[in-house]
N, C-alpha and C positions, 0 to 999 in steps of 0.2 A: 504493499501499500505506498501512496506517495505520500511524501512528510506534509504533501499541504490537505489530502485526506485525514489523514492524523488529525492536526491542527482543528481543522471541521469538524472532527467527531469531538474533538477535547473545548472547542468551542459549546457545541452543542450538551453534551454531560455537564459542561462548568453552569450551565446555565437551566437545565434540569431540575424542577421542584422537585424534590418528595421520592419516594421510590415506585415502579409501575407495579401491576398487581400480576401473577403468574400469568403465562399465554394461556385461555382456557382450555387447550387441547392437549396439553401437557397435565393438567389434571384430571380434563373429562377421558384422556384413557391414559390412566398414569395403570390402569390392571395390566394394559399390556408389556409395561416394564419390569426391569429383574427386581425381585423385593427389595435387593442393597446392593452394595459394591462399589466401584468406583467410578463417577462419575467426572464426563468434562462437557463444560457448555463451554461450545467455542464461538466467538467471537458474541462473547456474555450482553457487550456494553452493560448497562447497569447493575446486571444480573435477577434480573427479580425472576428468571427460574433457577438462576442456579442457588440461589437462598430457599427455592423451596426444594429442591432436590436434596438440599443439606437438611434441610428441616424434616425430611422424609428419613434420614437416614443413611444415604449414598455418602459418601467421602467423595466430597465434592471439587475439583477443578475449574477454577476458570478461566478464559483466557481472553483477550481483545488487545486491541493494537492502540487503546485511548489510555494514555495512565490516570487521564483523571475518572473516568469511568472506572478501574482497576480501585483505583485510588478510595472512591464512592464506595464501591462494594464490599470493600474489605473492611472498612470502618463501620458498615451497615451488620456485616455479619456478626462485628465483633459486638456492638450493639445488642443484637438478638442471640449473643448468646452461641453461636453454630462455629462447628468449624469448619473452615472454607479455606483454601488454598487459589491464592489470583497470582496469573501474572502477566505481565503487559510484553505481548510478545504481536511480531509481526508474522503470524503463521507461515510458514515454510514444509513441504513434506519431510523435510529432515523432523522438525518436532516432534514427531509420534514413533511410537516403538511400537514394536509390536506384542498383541496381546497384554496393551495395556489401561485398557477401559472397557467396563463392564455395560454400560452405558456413555452413550456421544451425543446429543442433544445439540441440534445444530436450525437457528428459526433469523429467518431475513439477511442471509450471509449463503455467497455463491464463488466459489472458488476451484472450477472446475479440475483444476490440477492437485488438489489436496483427497479427490474421492479414492482410490488407488491405499492411499498410507491412512486413512480415516476406516475404512473398512480391515485393512490389516492391524489396526489398532483394536479392531473390537479383541475383548476377548472369546473362544468357543461358546455356544451360546450368549453373544454378546449382544444388542441391539443399541440401535442407532433410531433417532426419532429425527428427523428432517422434514424443516418447511420453509418454504420461501416462495418468490416469485414465479411465474408463469407470464412467459410473451401474450402480452392483448393479441386477439383475432383482430383486433381494429387502433388505430391512433385516438389516445383517447387520455388529454391535459388530466383530466378528474383520477384517473387510476390510482390508489399507493404504487409505492413503490421506488424503484429507480428506473430514470426514464432514460438509462441507456441500452439496449435488449439483450446486450454480453453479459447484463446482470440477473436474465431472468432466464428462465427455463422453456426450450423449447417443449412442444406438446410429446407425451410418455418420456421425456430426458431423465426424468430423475431415476424413473424406471430401469432405463439401461445404464445408468449411470454406479446404480445401484446391484447391479446383477453380479449375482452368487449368494444376496439372501435372500432370505423365508421372508415372505411378504405378508405381514400382521393386518397392514391396514394402507390403502392406498387411496387418494381423492384427489384429484387436479379440477380445477374450476369450482368448488362446492367444499366449505369447511364447516367446520360445526360448529357450535357456538356455546355458550358457558352451558345452557341448555340441551346441546344434543344434536339441536334443529337445525340443520345444513341451510347454507346458505353460500349464494351466487357469489365467487371470490374469484381473483387473479394468483392465484397461489395450488400447489400443492403439496401435499404430506405424504413423507411416508413413514413405516413403523415398519421395522423390520430385523431379524436377528440373523446373525452370523451362523453357520452348521458346525456340529461340534456335539 
């Protein structure tokens, strides 16, 4: 990530007040995740989901390129009495070790180069929870997410990138809200586990 992008994210996290709630799909689909183990929140931002995972009993690590986000997350985890490790890192494939995590959680982040390393980093029967933006069928300035199509998945691309996982849940173009009702959107979600 360029220093300009990191500075932009630092400014966003510097001015953002409070902490967001965890992703409603993370809480809704909790039963599809391992009961416990080592979890990584990749590109965690302020880390609402990392905090949720730590509170649920996971030994949680959060990685983000924003030093402001990482510092705020670590302060919040300490204030809540949660054991959580955060690391300011511009993630490269070399950052991952084989069989390192029982759960890898990614939301609203896409770097296609990382997928082989992410999948290799899952323990046998480890789970990947990946939710991010997909390309729109038509140009629409009101669509949430990045305007650069490079940071959006093509149709069914997430399935292809996660080839080799046992897919427990895949949805594209519709995501469940906090009540479980499906709503149209420009995102995809895959929850799958590594064979083992």
